[in-house]
C-alpha positions as CSV (number, residue, x, y, z in Angstrom):
1,X,209.1,-23.7,111.5
2,X,209.9,-27.2,110.3
3,X,209.5,-26.4,106.7
4,X,211.3,-23.2,106.5
5,X,214.4,-24.6,108.0
6,X,214.2,-27.5,105.3
7,X,213.6,-25.3,102.5
8,X,215.6,-22.3,103.8
9,X,218.5,-24.4,103.8
10,X,218.2,-26.3,101.0
11,X,217.7,-23.1,98.8
12,X,220.5,-21.3,100.4
13,X,223.0,-23.9,99.9
14,X,222.0,-24.2,96.5
15,X,222.6,-20.8,95.5
16,X,225.7,-20.9,96.9
17,X,226.9,-23.5,94.6
18,X,226.5,-26.6,96.8
19,X,225.9,-29.7,94.9
20,X,221.9,-30.7,95.0
21,X,222.3,-34.4,96.7
22,X,224.2,-32.8,99.5
23,X,221.8,-29.8,99.3
24,X,218.7,-32.1,100.4
25,X,220.8,-34.5,102.7
26,X,222.2,-30.9,104.6
27,X,218.7,-29.7,104.8
28,X,217.2,-32.9,105.8
29,X,219.4,-33.0,108.9
30,X,219.4,-29.3,110.1
31,X,215.4,-30.1,110.1
32,X,215.7,-33.4,112.1
33,X,218.3,-31.9,114.5
34,X,215.5,-28.7,115.2
35,X,212.8,-31.6,115.5
36,X,214.9,-33.2,118.1
37,X,215.1,-36.4,116.0
38,X,218.5,-38.3,115.6
39,X,220.0,-37.4,112.2
40,X,221.1,-40.7,111.6
41,X,217.5,-41.5,110.9
42,X,217.9,-38.9,107.7
43,X,221.0,-41.4,106.2
44,X,219.0,-44.6,107.3
45,X,216.2,-43.4,104.9
46,X,219.0,-42.3,102.1
47,X,220.4,-45.9,102.3
48,X,216.9,-47.3,102.1
49,X,216.0,-45.0,99.1
50,X,218.7,-46.8,97.1
51,X,218.2,-50.7,98.4
52,X,216.1,-51.3,95.9
53,X,216.3,-54.1,93.4
54,X,214.6,-52.3,90.5
55,X,217.6,-49.4,90.9
56,X,219.7,-52.5,89.8
57,X,218.8,-51.5,86.3
58,X,220.6,-47.4,86.3
59,X,224.4,-48.3,86.3
60,X,223.6,-50.9,83.4
61,X,221.7,-48.6,81.3
62,X,224.2,-45.6,82.0
63,X,226.6,-47.9,81.6
64,X,225.3,-49.0,77.9
65,X,224.4,-45.7,76.9
66,X,228.7,-44.6,77.8
67,X,229.9,-47.6,75.5
68,X,227.8,-47.1,72.9
69,X,228.9,-43.2,72.5
70,X,232.2,-44.4,72.3
71,X,231.5,-47.2,70.1
72,X,230.5,-45.6,67.4
73,X,226.8,-46.2,67.6
74,X,226.0,-43.0,67.5
75,X,228.1,-42.1,64.1
76,X,225.9,-44.9,61.9
77,X,222.7,-43.5,63.6
78,X,223.2,-40.1,62.6
79,X,224.2,-40.8,59.0
80,X,221.2,-43.1,59.1
81,X,219.0,-39.9,60.0
82,X,220.9,-37.5,57.1
83,X,220.5,-40.0,54.3
84,X,216.7,-40.3,55.5
85,X,215.5,-36.1,55.9
86,X,218.6,-34.6,55.3
87,X,217.6,-33.5,51.9
88,X,214.5,-31.6,53.6
89,X,214.2,-28.0,54.1
90,X,216.2,-27.8,57.5
91,X,216.9,-31.4,57.1
92,X,220.1,-30.9,59.5
93,X,217.9,-30.0,62.2
94,X,215.7,-32.8,61.4
95,X,218.5,-35.1,61.4
96,X,219.4,-34.2,64.7
97,X,215.6,-34.8,65.7
98,X,215.6,-38.0,64.0
99,X,219.1,-39.0,65.3
100,X,218.3,-38.4,69.0
101,X,214.6,-40.3,69.3
102,X,217.6,-43.5,67.8
103,X,219.9,-42.7,70.1
104,X,218.1,-41.3,73.0
105,X,216.1,-44.7,72.7
106,X,219.3,-46.9,73.3
107,X,221.1,-44.3,76.2
108,X,217.9,-43.4,77.9
109,X,219.5,-39.8,78.6
110,X,219.0,-36.4,77.5
111,X,222.7,-35.3,78.6
112,X,224.3,-38.4,77.0
113,X,222.3,-37.7,73.8
114,X,223.6,-33.5,74.2
115,X,227.0,-35.5,74.5
116,X,227.3,-37.8,72.1
117,X,225.8,-36.1,69.2
118,X,225.9,-32.2,69.8
119,X,229.6,-32.1,69.7
120,X,229.1,-33.1,65.9
121,X,226.3,-31.9,64.9
122,X,226.4,-28.4,66.4
123,X,229.8,-27.4,64.2
124,X,228.1,-29.4,61.1
125,X,224.8,-27.2,61.0
126,X,227.2,-24.0,61.6
127,X,229.1,-25.1,58.6
128,X,225.9,-25.6,57.1
129,X,224.8,-22.0,57.8
130,X,222.5,-22.3,60.8
131,X,222.9,-19.9,63.4
132,X,224.8,-21.2,66.3
133,X,221.6,-20.4,68.7
134,X,219.5,-22.5,66.3
135,X,221.9,-25.3,66.6
136,X,221.9,-25.5,70.1
137,X,218.2,-25.2,70.5
138,X,217.6,-27.9,68.0
139,X,220.1,-30.1,70.3
140,X,219.0,-29.8,73.7
141,X,215.2,-29.7,72.6
142,X,215.0,-32.9,70.6
143,X,217.4,-34.8,73.5
144,X,214.1,-34.6,75.6
145,X,213.1,-37.5,73.8
146,X,215.3,-40.0,75.0
147,X,213.5,-39.5,78.4
148,X,210.6,-40.8,76.7
149,X,211.5,-43.2,74.5
150,X,212.6,-46.3,76.1
151,X,214.3,-47.8,77.6
152,X,214.8,-44.6,80.0
153,X,216.4,-44.5,83.4
154,X,214.0,-42.0,84.6
155,X,210.6,-44.5,83.9
156,X,212.9,-46.9,86.2
157,X,212.9,-44.1,88.9
158,X,209.6,-43.0,88.4
159,X,208.5,-46.9,89.0
160,X,210.3,-47.1,92.5
161,X,208.8,-44.1,93.5
162,X,205.0,-44.9,93.0
163,X,206.1,-47.7,95.2
164,X,205.6,-50.5,92.8
165,X,201.9,-49.9,91.8
166,X,203.6,-49.5,88.3
167,X,205.0,-51.8,86.0
168,X,208.7,-50.7,84.2
169,X,207.5,-52.2,81.1
170,X,204.2,-50.5,81.0
171,X,206.0,-47.4,81.2
172,X,208.1,-48.3,78.4
173,X,205.3,-49.0,76.1
174,X,203.4,-45.9,77.2
175,X,206.3,-43.7,76.2
176,X,207.0,-44.7,72.6
177,X,204.1,-43.0,70.7
178,X,204.3,-39.4,73.0
179,X,208.1,-39.6,72.2
180,X,207.1,-40.1,68.5
181,X,205.0,-37.5,68.2
182,X,207.1,-35.2,70.4
183,X,209.7,-35.7,67.9
184,X,207.1,-35.1,65.0
185,X,206.2,-31.8,66.5
186,X,209.6,-30.7,67.2
187,X,210.7,-31.6,63.3
188,X,207.9,-28.9,62.3
189,X,209.2,-26.3,64.5
190,X,212.5,-27.2,62.9
191,X,211.0,-27.0,59.3
192,X,209.1,-23.4,60.4
193,X,212.2,-21.7,61.6
194,X,214.5,-23.3,58.7
195,X,211.6,-21.4,56.4
196,X,211.9,-18.3,58.5
197,X,215.8,-17.7,58.3
198,X,216.4,-19.3,55.0
199,X,218.5,-22.7,56.0
200,X,219.2,-24.7,52.9
201,X,217.5,-27.9,51.7
202,X,220.6,-30.5,50.1
203,X,219.9,-33.3,47.8
204,X,218.8,-36.7,48.2
205,X,221.4,-39.0,48.0
206,X,219.5,-41.8,46.5
207,X,217.9,-45.1,47.8
208,X,220.9,-47.3,47.7
209,X,223.1,-44.9,50.1
210,X,219.9,-44.9,52.5
211,X,219.6,-48.9,52.6
212,X,223.3,-48.9,53.0
213,X,223.1,-46.8,56.0
214,X,219.8,-48.4,57.3
215,X,221.9,-51.8,57.3
216,X,225.1,-50.4,59.1
217,X,222.8,-48.7,61.8
218,X,220.6,-52.3,62.1
219,X,223.1,-53.3,64.9
220,X,222.8,-50.4,67.3
221,X,219.1,-50.5,66.4
222,X,218.7,-53.6,67.6
223,X,219.8,-52.5,71.2
224,X,216.5,-51.1,71.9
225,X,214.4,-53.3,70.0
226,X,216.1,-56.7,72.0
227,X,215.3,-54.5,75.1
228,X,212.1,-54.0,74.8
229,X,210.8,-57.0,72.8
230,X,212.8,-59.0,76.2
231,X,211.0,-57.2,78.8
232,X,207.3,-57.1,76.9
233,X,207.6,-61.1,76.0
234,X,208.8,-61.4,80.0
235,X,212.3,-63.2,78.8
236,X,214.0,-61.1,81.0
237,X,213.4,-58.4,83.7
238,X,214.1,-54.5,83.3
239,X,217.2,-55.4,85.1
240,X,218.5,-58.1,83.1
241,X,217.6,-56.5,79.8
242,X,219.6,-53.5,81.0
243,X,222.5,-55.6,81.6
244,X,222.1,-57.4,78.2
245,X,222.3,-54.3,76.8
246,X,225.7,-53.9,78.1
247,X,226.9,-56.9,76.2
248,X,225.2,-55.8,73.3
249,X,227.3,-53.1,73.2
250,X,230.5,-54.4,73.6
251,X,229.7,-57.3,70.9
252,X,228.7,-54.8,68.4
253,X,231.0,-51.9,69.5
254,X,234.5,-54.3,69.3
255,X,233.4,-57.0,67.1
256,X,230.6,-55.2,64.4
257,X,232.1,-51.6,64.4
258,X,235.9,-52.4,65.8
259,X,235.6,-48.6,66.7
260,X,235.6,-49.2,70.8
261,X,239.8,-49.0,71.8
262,X,240.5,-50.0,75.1
263,X,241.1,-46.4,76.2
264,X,237.6,-45.5,75.2
265,X,236.3,-48.7,76.8
266,X,238.4,-47.4,80.3
267,X,236.8,-44.0,79.8
268,X,233.0,-45.4,79.3
269,X,233.7,-47.5,82.8
270,X,235.4,-44.4,84.4
271,X,232.5,-42.2,83.2
272,X,229.7,-44.7,84.1
273,X,230.8,-45.3,87.8
274,X,230.7,-41.4,88.2
275,X,227.2,-41.1,86.8
276,X,226.2,-43.9,88.9
277,X,227.3,-42.5,91.9
278,X,225.8,-39.2,91.3
279,X,222.3,-40.7,90.2
280,X,221.9,-43.3,93.4
281,X,223.4,-40.5,95.7
282,X,220.7,-37.8,94.5
283,X,218.4,-40.4,94.8
284,X,218.8,-41.4,98.2
285,X,219.2,-37.5,99.5
286,X,215.9,-37.2,97.7
287,X,214.4,-40.3,99.8
288,X,215.4,-38.8,103.1
289,X,213.9,-35.3,102.0
290,X,210.7,-36.6,100.7
291,X,210.6,-38.4,104.5
292,X,211.4,-35.3,106.1
293,X,208.4,-33.6,104.2
294,X,206.2,-36.7,105.1
295,X,206.6,-36.8,108.5
296,X,205.6,-33.0,108.8
297,X,202.3,-33.7,106.7
298,X,203.4,-31.6,103.7
299,X,202.1,-34.4,100.6
300,X,198.9,-34.6,102.8
301,X,198.5,-30.6,102.8
302,X,199.3,-30.5,99.3
303,X,197.4,-33.4,97.9
304,X,194.3,-31.8,100.2
305,X,195.1,-28.6,98.5
306,X,194.9,-29.9,95.0
307,X,191.9,-32.0,96.1
308,X,189.7,-29.3,96.3
309,X,190.1,-28.8,92.1
310,X,189.2,-32.4,92.0
311,X,186.0,-31.6,90.1
312,X,187.3,-29.4,88.2
313,X,190.2,-31.8,86.3
314,X,190.9,-29.9,83.5
315,X,192.2,-27.1,86.2
316,X,194.0,-29.4,88.3
317,X,196.5,-31.0,85.5
318,X,197.2,-27.5,84.4
319,X,198.4,-26.6,87.9
320,X,200.0,-29.8,88.2
321,X,201.7,-28.9,85.1
322,X,202.6,-25.8,86.2
323,X,203.8,-27.4,89.4
324,X,206.2,-29.5,87.4
325,X,207.7,-26.7,85.2
326,X,208.7,-24.6,87.9
327,X,210.1,-27.5,90.3
328,X,211.8,-28.5,86.9
329,X,213.1,-25.0,86.8
330,X,215.4,-25.2,90.0
331,X,216.2,-29.2,90.5
332,X,217.7,-32.3,88.8
333,X,215.2,-34.7,87.4
334,X,215.9,-37.6,89.5
335,X,215.0,-36.1,93.1
336,X,211.9,-34.5,91.9
337,X,210.7,-37.6,90.7
338,X,211.7,-39.3,94.0
339,X,209.8,-36.4,96.2
340,X,207.0,-35.4,94.0
341,X,205.8,-39.0,92.7
342,X,204.0,-39.9,96.3
343,X,202.5,-36.6,96.6
344,X,201.0,-36.0,93.0
345,X,200.3,-39.8,92.0
346,X,197.4,-40.5,94.4
347,X,195.7,-36.9,93.6
348,X,195.9,-37.4,89.5
349,X,195.0,-40.9,90.0
350,X,191.7,-39.8,92.0
351,X,191.3,-37.2,89.6
352,X,191.1,-40.1,86.8
353,X,194.5,-39.7,85.5
354,X,196.0,-43.2,85.1
355,X,199.2,-43.7,86.7
356,X,201.2,-44.9,83.6
357,X,200.1,-41.7,81.8
358,X,201.3,-39.5,84.9
359,X,204.2,-41.1,84.6
360,X,204.6,-39.5,81.1
361,X,203.5,-36.2,81.8
362,X,205.9,-35.9,84.9
363,X,209.0,-37.0,82.6
364,X,207.9,-35.0,80.0
365,X,207.3,-31.6,82.2
366,X,210.3,-32.4,84.4
367,X,212.4,-32.9,81.0
368,X,211.5,-29.4,79.9
369,X,213.0,-27.9,83.2
370,X,216.4,-29.7,81.9
371,X,216.4,-26.8,79.4
372,X,215.5,-24.3,81.9
373,X,217.5,-21.9,84.0
374,X,218.8,-22.1,86.5
375,X,219.4,-25.8,87.0
376,X,218.8,-26.7,83.5
377,X,221.8,-29.2,82.7
378,X,221.5,-30.3,79.6
379,X,220.8,-26.3,78.5
380,X,224.2,-25.9,80.4
381,X,225.9,-29.1,78.4
382,X,224.6,-27.4,75.1
383,X,225.9,-23.7,75.4
384,X,228.9,-25.8,76.5
385,X,229.7,-27.9,72.8
386,X,228.2,-25.0,71.2
387,X,230.5,-22.1,72.7
388,X,227.8,-20.0,73.4
389,X,225.8,-18.3,76.4
390,X,223.0,-19.6,78.3
391,X,221.3,-15.7,77.2
392,X,221.6,-15.9,73.6
393,X,220.5,-19.5,73.5
394,X,217.7,-18.5,76.0
395,X,216.3,-15.5,73.9
396,X,215.8,-17.8,70.9
397,X,214.8,-21.2,71.9
398,X,211.0,-20.0,72.7
399,X,209.5,-22.1,69.3
400,X,211.2,-25.4,70.5
401,X,209.8,-24.7,74.1
402,X,205.9,-24.2,72.5
403,X,206.6,-27.0,70.5
404,X,207.2,-29.0,73.8
405,X,204.1,-27.5,75.2
406,X,202.2,-28.3,72.7
407,X,203.5,-32.5,73.2
408,X,203.2,-32.0,77.1
409,X,199.2,-30.7,76.4
410,X,198.7,-33.5,74.5
411,X,200.2,-36.0,76.3
412,X,198.5,-34.4,79.4
413,X,194.6,-34.1,77.6
414,X,194.5,-37.0,75.0
415,X,195.0,-40.1,77.4
416,X,195.2,-42.4,74.0
417,X,198.7,-41.5,73.4
418,X,200.2,-43.0,76.6
419,X,197.8,-45.8,77.0
420,X,197.3,-47.0,73.6
421,X,199.8,-49.1,72.8
422,X,199.7,-50.1,76.7
423,X,196.4,-51.6,76.2
424,X,197.0,-53.9,73.2
425,X,200.0,-54.9,74.7
426,X,198.0,-56.0,77.9
427,X,195.4,-57.5,76.1
428,X,197.6,-59.4,74.0
429,X,200.0,-61.0,76.8
């Protein structure tokens, strides 16, 4: 009965349009009241869930992404991508992917990626003859790369949910190669779609233009380099690197590009505060929800059920992928990471999967959910920017779903994709 009340309240509130954080909190309180346990505990667990030092990095990374979006960095990265691959068949779609790889490695947010690049690229692709739904599909699919290429605040959330058993810097390194390979697979899908639709190829602008655009984009690209090298060399922690990213974003936007006005700075600050509040509230509510699950032995029951497939790791991992894809379609990413990680991490570790690899698998699997109705936030943002319907987009997105599924299977069953670079880094440390 406790679980019926917990999940029943949660899903009913979701269907009624209640925000995820309030749905999680209300369901937890209702269940505790039925169990004759003081609901104050739920709020105590919410506070303790966000009272984690590592989470201080989140507001800084979010703020850095907002500043870079409004500071002209996205435009410079877009110009670089256009000069590098814009002349290929379906080149503008590939520009979309490469720009997401570069910008995603700076903002660490799929929604920020779509908002920053989609507002420019979707209309541009339509003018070049791309179908509206294809322009939206490419934009939202490539935004997932920002979850894998560091710095990703979802990696920080996973490290916190794992109870400190996984290092943030290790996750940053582990996401590099899977992010690059996923981007290449998406570019192949774009090329195939371009051939099928007859999308145009442009003329190569020349090496001089390519070098000029690269030089202009270096200050923005250095953001990710400074963050990653600083963390890996131990010069500063992930939290300190996030604060440095904010300072660097302000410096580049004001001194180098001279494109961040006072009004834009205030808009970035307000947006970062709003986003941070939303993310922290969701993480806290998910912590309370997860505690109620633990009190009712749900993690143990699920772990025991999955444990019966421990001698069949392929089947076990496929089941876990299915669970991640289904959950990702009905709930936001941050609360799912907080709730599901303590349940699935011990199971996958016992089956032989490295925690770093599982972190990348979870982030990519749940990231696909951001493109999937009914909750997919990236899907709705992309449709709003493209002025098209969710139905029209979801009918034509399957080639990009397929590309992301191929990447997900590769990351799941080829451990070296996630562990090779961390192995080199640890060997040299």
